[in-house]
C-alpha positions as CSV (number, residue, x, y, z in Angstrom):
1,M,149.2,93.4,41.5
2,K,150.0,92.5,37.9
3,E,149.6,94.7,34.9
4,Y,147.2,93.5,32.1
5,T,146.5,94.9,28.7
6,V,142.9,94.5,27.8
7,K,141.2,95.1,24.4
8,V,137.7,96.4,25.1
9,T,135.3,95.8,22.2
10,S,136.7,97.6,19.1
11,V,136.9,100.9,20.9
12,T,140.2,100.9,22.8
13,T,143.0,99.0,24.4
14,L,143.7,99.8,28.1
15,T,146.4,98.8,30.5
16,V,145.2,98.2,34.1
17,E,146.6,96.8,37.3
18,A,144.6,93.9,38.8
19,E,144.8,90.7,40.8
20,S,143.4,88.5,38.0
21,E,142.5,88.6,34.3
22,D,138.8,88.7,35.2
23,E,139.3,91.7,37.5
24,A,141.4,93.4,34.7
25,I,138.6,92.9,32.2
26,D,136.1,94.4,34.6
27,K,138.3,97.4,35.4
28,A,139.0,98.0,31.7
29,C,135.3,97.8,30.7
30,E,134.4,100.3,33.4
31,M,137.1,102.7,32.1
32,A,135.8,102.2,28.5
33,W,132.8,104.3,29.1
34,E,135.1,107.3,28.7
35,Y,135.5,106.3,25.1
36,D,131.8,106.0,24.5
37,A,131.8,102.2,24.4
38,D,128.4,100.8,23.5
39,E,129.0,97.4,25.1
40,K,131.3,96.1,27.8
41,T,133.2,93.1,26.6
42,G,136.9,92.7,27.0
43,E,139.8,90.4,26.1
44,V,143.1,90.2,27.8
45,L,146.0,90.4,25.3
46,E,148.8,87.9,25.8
47,E,152.0,89.2,27.5
48,G,154.3,90.6,24.8
49,Q,151.4,90.9,22.4
50,S,150.9,94.5,21.3
51,M,149.2,96.4,18.6
52,T,150.9,97.3,15.4
53,R,151.1,101.0,14.5
54,S,148.5,100.5,11.8
55,E,146.1,98.8,14.3
56,E,146.7,101.7,16.7
57,I,145.8,104.3,14.1
58,D,142.7,102.3,13.0
59,L,141.7,102.0,16.6
60,E,142.0,105.8,17.0
61,I,140.0,106.4,13.9
62,R,137.2,104.1,15.2
63,K,137.3,105.7,18.7
64,Q,137.0,109.2,17.2
65,A,134.3,108.2,14.8
66,I,132.1,106.8,17.6
67,R,132.8,109.8,19.7
68,L,132.1,112.4,17.0
69,Y,129.1,110.6,15.3
70,P,126.4,112.3,17.5
71,K,127.7,115.7,16.4
72,C,127.5,115.2,12.7
73,V,124.4,116.0,10.7
74,A,125.1,113.5,7.9
75,L,127.4,110.5,7.8
76,F,129.4,111.9,4.9
77,E,130.7,114.6,7.2
78,L,132.2,112.2,9.7
79,P,135.5,111.3,7.9
80,M,136.5,115.0,7.7
81,M,135.5,115.6,11.4
82,V,137.6,112.6,12.4
83,Y,140.5,113.7,10.3
84,T,140.4,117.2,11.8
85,Q,140.3,115.8,15.3
86,I,143.2,113.5,14.7
87,V,145.3,116.3,13.2
88,M,144.5,118.5,16.2
89,D,145.4,115.7,18.6
90,N,148.7,115.1,16.8
91,A,150.0,118.3,18.4
92,T,150.1,116.4,21.7
93,R,151.5,113.1,20.4
94,K,155.2,112.1,20.4
95,K,154.7,110.2,17.2
96,P,151.9,111.9,15.2
97,Y,149.5,109.6,13.3
98,Q,149.9,109.8,9.5
99,V,146.3,109.5,8.2
100,S,144.4,110.5,5.1
101,E,140.7,111.2,4.7
102,A,140.5,108.3,2.3
103,R,141.9,105.9,5.0
104,I,139.5,107.3,7.5
105,R,136.6,106.9,5.1
106,K,137.6,103.3,4.4
107,T,137.9,102.5,8.1
108,I,134.6,104.1,9.0
109,G,133.0,102.2,6.1
110,S,134.1,98.9,7.5
111,M,132.6,99.6,11.0
112,A,129.5,97.6,11.8
113,E,128.1,100.6,13.8
114,F,127.7,102.6,10.6
115,N,126.7,99.8,8.1
116,R,122.9,99.7,8.3
């Protein structure tokens, strides 16, 4: 088995073990439902290709926004809910994410899921 890193939609990037790239995409897409993925499309990242810290933080913001959206009454509440969740999760991270509510608001504003 070989290890593949698969970017699933804009929700998350997962590392899976599989026999082929197609199998890796299928496995990663199945796992993506844990992150509330609305669709199941994946792309295998090239070996050695990894996300920058900024991309990793933006991905976390998007993932939390999608996960927390059903719990908010109005869209303007979402950035503060995401900020609060990321700060709480930072307690378990080796390298905590440095984010501001303004960055979260900008990232959420750029998401197609919330631009209607």
